[in-house]
C-alpha positions as CSV (number, residue, x, y, z in Angstrom):
1,M,-13.9,12.4,-9.1
2,K,-14.2,15.9,-10.6
3,I,-11.9,18.9,-10.5
4,N,-13.6,22.0,-11.8
5,G,-15.9,19.8,-13.9
6,T,-13.2,17.5,-15.3
7,L,-12.9,13.8,-14.3
8,F,-9.6,12.8,-12.8
9,R,-8.0,9.8,-11.3
10,T,-4.9,10.2,-9.1
11,I,-2.7,8.1,-11.4
12,W,-3.0,7.0,-15.0
13,P,-0.7,5.6,-17.8
14,T,0.2,7.7,-20.8
15,A,-1.6,6.6,-24.0
16,D,1.5,4.8,-25.3
17,N,2.2,3.0,-22.0
18,V,5.7,4.4,-21.7
19,A,5.1,6.5,-18.6
20,V,2.7,7.3,-15.8
21,E,1.2,10.6,-14.7
22,I,0.1,11.5,-11.2
23,I,-1.4,14.5,-9.4
24,D,1.5,15.9,-7.4
25,Q,-0.1,16.0,-3.9
26,T,2.8,17.9,-2.3
27,K,1.6,21.0,-4.2
28,L,-2.0,20.9,-3.1
29,P,-4.1,22.7,-2.1
30,H,-2.8,25.9,-3.6
31,I,-1.4,24.5,-6.8
32,F,-2.9,21.7,-9.0
33,T,-0.3,20.2,-11.2
34,T,0.5,16.8,-12.7
35,L,3.8,15.0,-12.8
36,R,5.2,12.5,-15.2
37,L,6.9,9.3,-13.9
38,N,9.3,8.0,-16.5
39,T,11.2,5.4,-14.6
40,M,10.8,3.0,-11.7
41,R,13.0,5.3,-9.6
42,D,10.6,8.1,-10.3
43,A,7.8,6.0,-8.9
44,E,9.9,5.1,-5.9
45,R,10.6,8.8,-5.3
46,A,7.0,9.7,-5.7
47,I,6.0,7.2,-3.0
48,R,8.9,8.2,-0.6
49,D,8.4,11.9,-1.0
50,M,4.6,11.6,-0.7
51,Q,3.8,13.0,-4.1
52,V,1.4,10.1,-4.0
53,R,0.2,9.0,-0.6
54,G,-2.6,6.9,0.9
55,A,-2.2,3.1,1.3
56,P,-4.2,2.1,-1.8
57,L,-2.6,4.6,-4.1
58,I,0.8,3.7,-2.9
59,G,0.1,0.1,-3.9
60,V,-1.1,1.0,-7.3
61,T,1.9,3.4,-7.9
62,A,4.2,0.6,-6.9
63,A,2.5,-1.7,-9.4
64,Y,3.1,0.9,-12.1
65,G,6.7,1.3,-10.9
66,V,7.3,-2.4,-11.6
67,A,5.8,-1.9,-15.1
68,L,8.1,1.1,-15.7
69,A,11.1,-1.1,-14.8
70,M,9.9,-3.9,-17.1
71,R,9.7,-1.5,-20.0
72,D,13.5,-0.9,-19.8
73,Q,14.8,-4.3,-18.7
74,A,12.7,-7.4,-18.0
75,S,15.3,-9.9,-16.7
76,D,14.8,-11.8,-13.5
77,A,17.5,-9.6,-11.9
78,A,15.8,-6.4,-13.0
79,L,12.4,-7.6,-11.7
80,A,14.0,-8.6,-8.3
81,E,15.7,-5.2,-8.0
82,A,12.6,-3.2,-8.9
83,C,10.5,-5.1,-6.3
84,S,13.2,-4.6,-3.7
85,V,13.6,-0.9,-4.3
86,L,9.8,-0.2,-4.3
87,L,9.2,-2.3,-1.2
88,A,11.7,-0.1,0.7
89,A,10.1,3.2,-0.3
90,R,7.7,3.3,2.8
91,P,7.5,0.7,5.5
92,T,4.1,1.1,7.0
93,A,1.5,0.7,4.2
94,V,0.8,-3.0,3.6
95,N,-0.7,-2.2,0.2
96,L,2.7,-1.4,-1.0
97,R,3.8,-4.9,-0.5
98,W,0.5,-6.2,-1.9
99,G,0.9,-4.3,-5.1
100,V,4.5,-5.4,-5.6
101,E,3.7,-9.0,-4.9
102,K,0.7,-9.0,-7.2
103,M,3.0,-7.9,-10.0
104,R,5.7,-10.3,-9.1
105,A,3.3,-13.3,-9.1
106,V,2.1,-12.4,-12.6
107,L,5.6,-11.7,-14.1
108,V,7.8,-14.4,-12.6
109,P,6.4,-17.3,-14.6
110,L,6.7,-15.3,-17.9
111,A,9.5,-15.1,-20.3
112,A,11.4,-11.8,-20.3
113,G,10.0,-10.8,-23.7
114,E,6.4,-11.1,-22.4
115,R,6.8,-9.2,-19.2
116,A,6.6,-5.6,-20.4
117,A,3.2,-5.9,-22.0
118,A,1.9,-8.1,-19.1
119,S,3.1,-5.7,-16.5
120,W,1.2,-2.7,-17.9
121,K,-2.0,-4.8,-18.2
122,E,-1.7,-6.1,-14.6
123,A,-1.0,-2.6,-13.2
124,A,-4.1,-1.2,-15.0
125,R,-6.2,-4.1,-13.7
126,I,-5.0,-3.4,-10.1
127,A,-5.9,0.3,-10.6
128,D,-9.4,-0.5,-11.9
129,E,-9.9,-3.0,-9.1
130,D,-9.1,-0.3,-6.6
131,V,-11.8,2.0,-8.0
132,A,-14.4,-0.8,-7.9
133,I,-13.4,-1.7,-4.3
134,N,-13.7,1.8,-3.1
135,A,-17.1,2.4,-4.8
136,S,-18.3,-0.7,-2.9
137,I,-16.9,0.7,0.4
138,G,-18.9,3.9,-0.3
139,K,-22.1,1.9,-0.7
140,H,-21.7,0.0,2.5
141,G,-20.6,3.0,4.5
142,S,-23.3,5.3,3.1
143,D,-25.9,2.8,4.5
144,I,-24.6,3.7,8.0
145,I,-24.9,7.4,7.3
146,R,-28.4,6.9,6.0
147,T,-29.4,5.0,9.1
148,I,-28.1,7.8,11.4
149,H,-29.9,10.4,9.3
150,Q,-33.2,8.5,9.5
151,K,-32.9,8.2,13.3
152,K,-31.7,11.8,13.8
153,N,-33.8,13.4,11.0
154,A,-31.1,16.1,10.7
155,T,-27.7,16.7,9.2
156,V,-25.2,14.0,10.0
157,N,-22.0,15.3,11.4
158,I,-19.0,13.2,10.5
159,L,-15.4,13.6,11.8
160,T,-12.4,12.3,9.8
161,H,-8.7,12.4,10.4
162,C,-5.9,12.8,7.8
163,N,-6.9,12.2,4.2
164,A,-8.6,9.0,3.1
165,G,-10.5,10.5,0.2
166,W,-10.0,9.9,-3.5
167,L,-6.6,11.5,-3.4
168,A,-5.5,8.5,-1.2
169,T,-6.7,6.0,-3.8
170,V,-7.2,5.8,-7.5
171,D,-10.7,7.2,-7.2
172,W,-13.6,7.5,-4.6
173,G,-11.4,7.1,-1.5
174,T,-11.9,4.8,1.6
175,A,-13.1,6.9,4.5
176,L,-14.6,9.5,2.3
177,A,-16.2,7.1,-0.2
178,P,-19.3,6.7,2.1
179,V,-19.4,10.5,2.5
180,Y,-19.4,11.1,-1.3
181,T,-21.9,8.3,-1.9
182,A,-24.3,9.6,0.8
183,F,-23.9,13.2,-0.3
184,D,-24.6,12.3,-3.9
185,A,-27.7,10.5,-2.8
186,G,-29.0,13.7,-1.1
187,I,-28.4,12.8,2.5
188,P,-27.6,16.1,4.4
189,L,-24.2,15.8,6.0
190,H,-21.3,17.9,7.2
191,V,-17.7,16.8,7.8
192,W,-15.4,17.9,10.6
193,V,-11.9,17.9,9.0
194,D,-9.0,17.4,11.4
195,E,-6.1,19.5,10.1
196,T,-3.8,16.5,10.9
197,R,-0.4,17.8,11.7
198,P,2.4,17.6,10.9
199,R,1.7,17.5,7.1
200,N,-1.8,19.0,7.3
201,Q,-3.2,16.4,5.1
202,G,-6.7,17.0,6.4
203,A,-6.6,20.8,6.0
204,S,-4.7,20.6,2.7
205,L,-6.1,17.6,1.0
206,T,-9.4,16.5,2.6
207,A,-10.8,20.0,2.7
208,W,-9.6,20.7,-0.9
209,E,-11.3,17.6,-2.4
210,L,-14.5,18.0,-0.3
211,G,-14.7,21.6,-1.5
212,R,-14.3,20.6,-5.1
213,H,-17.2,18.2,-4.7
214,G,-19.4,20.6,-2.9
215,V,-19.5,18.7,0.4
216,P,-20.1,21.0,3.5
217,H,-17.1,20.8,5.8
218,T,-15.2,22.7,8.5
219,V,-11.5,22.4,9.2
220,I,-10.7,22.0,12.9
221,V,-7.4,21.8,14.9
222,D,-6.4,18.3,15.8
223,N,-7.3,18.6,19.4
224,A,-10.9,19.9,18.9
225,G,-12.5,16.5,18.2
226,G,-12.9,15.5,21.9
227,H,-14.6,18.9,22.7
228,L,-17.0,18.4,19.8
229,M,-17.9,14.9,20.8
230,Q,-18.5,16.0,24.4
231,H,-21.1,18.5,23.1
232,G,-22.9,16.1,20.8
233,M,-21.6,17.7,17.7
234,V,-20.2,14.5,16.1
235,D,-22.5,11.6,15.1
236,M,-19.8,9.3,13.8
237,A,-16.1,9.2,13.0
238,I,-14.7,7.5,9.8
239,V,-11.0,7.2,9.2
240,G,-8.9,5.3,6.8
241,T,-5.9,3.0,7.6
242,D,-2.6,1.9,6.2
243,R,-2.6,-1.5,7.9
244,V,-5.1,-3.6,9.9
245,T,-3.9,-6.7,11.8
246,A,-5.6,-10.1,11.7
247,R,-7.4,-9.3,15.0
248,G,-8.5,-5.8,14.0
249,D,-5.9,-3.4,15.3
250,V,-5.8,-0.4,13.1
251,C,-2.7,1.6,12.0
252,N,-3.4,5.1,10.7
253,K,-2.0,8.6,10.6
254,I,-0.6,9.8,14.0
255,G,-3.4,11.1,16.2
256,T,-6.1,8.5,15.2
257,Y,-5.7,6.7,18.5
258,L,-6.6,9.8,20.4
259,K,-9.7,10.3,18.3
260,A,-10.8,6.7,19.0
261,L,-10.3,7.2,22.7
262,A,-12.4,10.3,22.7
263,A,-15.1,8.6,20.6
264,H,-15.2,5.6,22.9
265,D,-15.5,7.9,26.0
266,N,-18.4,9.8,24.4
267,G,-20.3,6.9,22.8
268,V,-19.6,8.1,19.3
269,P,-19.3,5.3,16.7
270,F,-15.8,5.0,15.3
271,Y,-15.5,3.3,11.9
272,V,-12.5,2.4,9.8
273,A,-12.9,2.2,6.1
274,L,-10.5,-0.1,4.1
275,P,-10.1,-2.4,1.2
276,T,-9.5,-5.9,2.4
277,P,-6.0,-6.0,0.8
278,T,-5.1,-3.6,3.7
279,I,-5.5,-6.4,6.2
280,D,-2.2,-7.9,7.1
281,W,-3.0,-11.5,8.1
282,T,0.6,-12.1,9.2
283,L,0.3,-9.7,12.2
284,Q,-1.8,-9.9,15.4
285,D,-0.7,-7.2,17.9
286,G,-0.6,-3.9,16.0
287,V,1.2,-2.0,18.8
288,K,4.0,-4.5,19.0
289,E,4.3,-5.7,15.5
290,I,3.5,-2.9,13.0
291,P,6.6,-0.8,12.0
292,I,6.0,2.9,12.6
293,E,7.5,5.2,10.1
294,E,9.6,8.1,11.5
295,R,9.8,10.9,9.0
296,A,12.0,14.0,8.7
297,E,12.0,16.6,11.4
298,E,11.3,19.4,8.9
299,E,7.7,18.2,8.5
300,V,7.2,19.2,12.1
301,T,9.4,22.3,12.3
302,H,8.4,23.9,9.0
303,I,5.0,24.5,7.3
304,A,4.1,25.7,3.8
305,G,1.4,28.2,3.1
306,L,0.0,30.7,0.5
307,C,1.4,34.2,1.1
308,D,-0.4,37.5,0.3
309,D,1.6,37.9,-2.9
310,G,0.2,34.6,-4.2
311,Q,3.4,32.6,-3.7
312,V,3.6,29.4,-1.7
313,R,6.5,29.6,0.8
314,T,7.8,27.4,3.6
315,V,8.5,28.9,7.0
316,Q,9.9,27.6,10.2
317,V,7.5,27.5,13.2
318,T,9.8,26.2,15.9
319,P,12.7,27.8,17.6
320,Q,16.2,27.3,16.1
321,G,17.8,24.3,17.7
322,S,14.7,22.6,19.0
323,R,14.6,18.9,18.0
324,A,11.4,17.4,16.6
325,A,10.1,13.8,16.6
326,N,7.9,12.9,13.6
327,Y,6.1,9.6,14.1
328,G,4.0,9.0,11.0
329,F,1.4,6.6,12.5
330,D,-0.1,5.2,15.6
331,V,-2.2,2.1,16.3
332,T,-5.8,2.0,17.5
333,P,-6.6,-1.2,19.4
334,A,-9.5,-3.2,17.9
335,R,-11.5,-2.7,21.1
336,L,-12.0,1.0,20.2
337,V,-13.2,0.3,16.7
338,T,-17.0,0.1,16.1
339,G,-16.7,-1.6,12.8
340,L,-14.6,-2.1,9.7
341,I,-16.2,-0.8,6.5
342,T,-14.9,-3.0,3.6
343,E,-15.9,-3.7,0.0
344,R,-17.4,-7.0,1.3
345,G,-19.5,-5.3,4.0
346,V,-19.3,-3.9,7.5
347,V,-17.6,-6.2,10.0
348,A,-16.6,-6.2,13.7
349,A,-13.0,-5.6,14.3
350,N,-12.1,-9.0,15.7
351,A,-10.4,-12.1,14.3
352,E,-13.4,-14.4,14.0
353,A,-15.7,-11.9,12.3
354,M,-12.9,-10.9,9.9
355,R,-12.2,-14.5,8.9
356,V,-15.9,-15.1,8.3
357,L,-16.1,-12.0,6.1
358,M,-13.2,-13.2,4.0
359,T,-14.7,-16.7,3.5
360,S,-18.3,-15.7,3.0
361,G,-18.0,-15.4,-0.8
362,R,-19.5,-11.9,-0.8
């Protein structure tokens, strides 16, 4: 996508394949800066500290993390250690495991001397594949937006939660890929952007990238969605996901479940956009089986913002001594999901439909 007229991906290797550069998302929306990852530990830290975030981008960053490790030491022990460290960086996003295991499968059969070059090639292939997948998600999802517009003959109002735009992937995004595709095709639309506390990834990231692309949008507090739906101001909801179970339960940023409940109560279609590698075929019951990441209290108790003097500062918003719980995700049961928008097409959130989709050859 473009930032001030310049094309960017969220992650890219240096020209000599000795390091990786990323957009440091912890500095957005007020400061746009890039960061160089020189080692596997740098990649692990970028994932853990959310300098990169979003399930697809986490997976690609992990793949490049393996490549960085192989640059320095390509023994079996070094490969095993790199995979282990990266897999522990964040527990919820299944794409992290997917990216690491893709790299492991390619590298294990090779001699140590062949692994460095092969690892950079495979990481780049995974990144390019992510772009192609998300572009396809955009096409299938934009067909839904177009249908709503044709029926309504007016601006389509879309609600989204957290950030599942191009900043959460290598390019295009998942939940926002249909928005960008439809907008670029001239379909009039408007996006309600949940602020998405505690890290404000909607207000900080979704609003930033929509604005850079020229998409009409309005930031709302997290609890406003139900009110808007009650008054007919939301035509559809699209969110992303970090993991979907084999029967269609969806794990996404905390607060998604409440949006799905409100959408169900008000007859608003609730879609989840995802690349098929985000499906975890080993799990069935998302509520019982998906590990939910608990993050630092400071993400709840403190908030960063742009001050009148132009400086970004962090302030505490809770009383001294008050504890905070910071659950990163919740699970939306499949029964509340209208459909899953994938690179292979739109499918019902149930085990049979999902298996058919994966074996259809599309």
